[in-house]
C-alpha positions as MATLAB code, in Angstrom:
seq = 'XXXXXXXXXXXXXXXXXXXXXXXXXXXXXXXXXXXXXXXXXXXXXXXXXXXXXXXXXXXXXXXXXXXXXXXXXXXXXXXXXXXXXXXXXXXXXXXXXXXXXXXXXXXXXXXXXXXXXXXXXXXXXXXXXXXXXXXXXXXXXXXXXXXXXXXXXXXXXXXXXXXXXXXXXXXXXXXXXXXXXXXXXXXXXXXXXXXXXXXXXXXXXXXX';
ca = [
       0.057    0.423    0.046;
       2.638    2.116    1.046;
       4.600    1.672   -2.288;
       1.035    2.607   -4.263;
       0.797    5.872   -2.511;
       4.464    6.634   -2.962;
       3.980    6.371   -6.512;
       0.586    8.161   -5.992;
       2.673   11.111   -5.147;
       5.824   10.515   -7.362;
       2.803   11.521  -10.033;
       1.527   14.195   -8.409;
       4.681   15.694   -8.050;
       5.426   15.301  -11.633;
       2.216   16.659  -12.964;
       2.994   20.041  -11.046;
       6.805   20.182  -12.453;
       4.945   19.326  -15.878;
       2.401   21.988  -15.038;
       4.965   24.864  -13.852;
       7.393   24.093  -17.058;
       4.046   24.818  -19.213;
       3.533   28.175  -17.390;
       6.567   28.964  -17.875;
       7.713   31.235  -21.525;
       9.777   31.067  -24.101;
      13.587   33.006  -22.525;
      16.272   34.478  -24.612;
      19.383   35.448  -23.110;
      22.046   38.453  -22.895;
      24.930   38.432  -21.872;
      26.655   41.115  -20.072;
      30.115   41.073  -19.507;
      32.013   44.225  -17.472;
      34.643   44.679  -14.792;
      32.762   44.110  -11.255;
      35.563   43.887   -9.387;
      38.999   45.607   -9.595;
      40.089   48.849  -10.007;
      37.688   49.730  -13.094;
      34.168   48.415  -11.544;
      32.559   51.501  -11.225;
      32.595   50.800  -14.965;
      30.812   47.195  -13.984;
      28.064   48.791  -11.663;
      27.227   51.826  -13.849;
      26.370   49.052  -16.309;
      24.798   46.581  -14.382;
      22.231   49.533  -13.693;
      21.046   50.342  -16.527;
      21.534   46.243  -17.968;
      18.714   45.620  -15.495;
      16.639   48.443  -15.911;
      16.382   47.786  -19.258;
      15.566   44.158  -19.225;
      13.095   44.916  -16.451;
      11.564   47.506  -19.220;
      11.211   44.799  -21.725;
       9.684   42.022  -19.711;
       7.180   44.151  -18.237;
       6.031   45.140  -22.084;
       5.447   41.111  -22.208;
       9.338   40.706  -23.433;
       9.633   40.211  -27.524;
       6.652   39.648  -28.838;
       6.175   37.177  -25.617;
       9.726   35.632  -25.350;
      11.116   36.829  -21.819;
      15.048   38.349  -21.251;
      16.933   36.611  -18.884;
      20.273   38.978  -18.001;
      23.524   36.957  -17.821;
      26.020   39.337  -16.453;
      29.510   38.379  -15.851;
      32.576   40.114  -14.287;
      35.909   40.169  -16.032;
      37.661   42.394  -13.208;
      38.844   44.325  -16.384;
      41.826   41.601  -17.224;
      41.850   40.036  -20.512;
      42.889   36.512  -19.605;
      38.777   36.383  -17.444;
      37.967   38.005  -20.189;
      38.768   34.983  -22.523;
      37.088   32.896  -19.739;
      33.811   35.068  -19.535;
      33.259   35.000  -23.332;
      34.068   30.782  -23.911;
      31.755   30.574  -20.633;
      28.957   32.666  -23.090;
      29.453   31.480  -25.995;
      29.063   27.566  -24.895;
      25.430   28.779  -23.602;
      23.164   27.937  -26.284;
      19.937   30.270  -24.808;
      23.049   33.421  -25.462;
      22.174   35.248  -28.384;
      23.823   38.354  -27.829;
      26.295   39.969  -25.946;
      27.129   43.727  -24.170;
      30.933   44.245  -23.233;
      33.383   44.339  -22.431;
      33.925   48.501  -21.664;
      37.398   48.400  -21.803;
      39.803   48.060  -24.920;
      42.315   45.286  -23.791;
      39.500   42.775  -22.820;
      37.251   43.808  -25.623;
      40.316   42.675  -27.913;
      40.583   39.623  -26.152;
      37.079   38.506  -25.709;
      36.624   39.348  -29.910;
      37.764   36.580  -31.507;
      35.932   34.316  -29.476;
      32.973   35.665  -29.890;
      33.342   35.965  -33.857;
      34.116   32.286  -34.014;
      30.660   31.397  -32.223;
      29.150   34.212  -34.862;
      28.114   35.675  -31.287;
      26.413   39.451  -31.747;
      28.513   41.430  -29.591;
      27.563   45.079  -28.967;
      31.212   46.496  -28.237;
      30.320   48.912  -25.480;
      33.247   51.318  -24.508;
      33.093   52.359  -28.094;
      31.585   54.392  -30.713;
      28.645   54.253  -30.883;
      28.544   52.740  -27.070;
      31.242   54.711  -25.603;
      31.589   56.991  -22.489;
      28.920   60.009  -22.717;
      27.856   62.758  -20.709;
      25.511   61.435  -18.330;
      24.510   65.363  -17.226;
      22.604   65.128  -20.957;
      20.775   62.292  -19.914;
      16.692   62.567  -19.958;
      15.548   63.056  -16.367;
      13.103   60.104  -17.027;
      15.875   58.028  -17.524;
      17.883   59.001  -14.752;
      14.891   59.012  -12.411;
      14.269   55.044  -13.222;
      18.426   54.408  -13.398;
      18.049   55.462   -9.651;
      15.109   53.643   -9.095;
      16.947   50.493   -9.575;
      20.041   50.776   -7.926;
      20.640   50.025   -4.037;
      21.060   53.612   -2.913;
      19.404   55.876   -5.724;
      23.153   56.110   -7.338;
      23.256   58.318   -9.865;
      23.811   57.324  -13.894;
      27.505   57.509  -14.647;
      29.419   57.949  -18.200;
      28.263   54.388  -18.842;
      24.738   54.137  -17.967;
      23.262   55.486  -21.210;
      25.004   53.528  -23.898;
      24.699   50.678  -22.070;
      20.996   51.348  -21.975;
      20.926   52.324  -25.422;
      22.811   49.277  -26.363;
      20.112   47.459  -24.784;
      17.551   49.279  -26.394;
      19.121   48.514  -30.044;
      18.820   44.820  -29.100;
      14.987   44.835  -28.149;
      14.613   46.342  -31.857;
      16.771   43.998  -32.844;
      15.232   41.116  -31.614;
      11.821   42.527  -32.674;
      12.749   42.376  -36.004;
      14.013   38.773  -36.197;
      10.989   37.569  -34.683;
       8.482   39.505  -37.236;
      11.068   37.757  -39.718;
      10.755   34.119  -39.046;
      10.156   34.061  -35.243;
      13.076   32.380  -34.689;
      15.199   34.103  -31.925;
      19.139   32.683  -32.733;
      22.215   34.785  -33.129;
      22.327   34.516  -36.677;
      18.768   35.643  -36.698;
      19.948   38.570  -34.153;
      23.009   39.422  -36.505;
      21.183   39.672  -39.263;
      18.502   42.040  -37.576;
      21.428   44.045  -36.365;
      22.728   45.013  -39.940;
      21.795   48.626  -40.728;
      19.695   48.656  -37.669;
      19.331   52.212  -36.091;
      17.687   53.116  -32.638;
      17.074   56.474  -30.919;
      18.280   56.107  -27.447;
      18.428   58.358  -24.125;
      22.419   59.088  -25.868;
      21.397   59.782  -29.343;
      21.381   57.384  -32.602;
      22.912   54.505  -31.982;
      23.870   51.112  -34.321;
      25.789   48.140  -34.547;
      29.227   49.191  -36.421;
];
């Protein structure tokens, strides 16, 4: 009898798990790599709050045509060797379709070939058109929204606006990829980014 009860309990648990999985919609992942530790950690924290804001806003709108966005943030500490390791970790995850990073010339250079070989779209933060920008020129509504996602109402720094705009460009590319074929992949996102422009908080941005 106890075996029958255990079997029924197992079936109930399995059904609950399946129901839970069914209720979760599709998810696409975007990588963010920046120095969250070390002497350049201010750059990373400036970026992470902007990225979280962008992801929170797009998911509040229902995601990309029903597909939710998950942020995968990794720390390269401004170190080229660690940058190659974080890039390698992102390219082996099939759910990651694009990356924003690495903010510093040395770490970006170290990781670029890894992304290129994996045909991973990389929006190079820290270089035009996502270079550091004057935070005093940012719109007041963005500043207020940014401060609201920080633990202590920090104000945006020079990398907040460019990071937010990089994600905004990605949302436009993801939406276009969905409209074109419905599949969100590295290839479809890369194709959608070609020639795409987006009017962001720092001005018009695009993928070089």
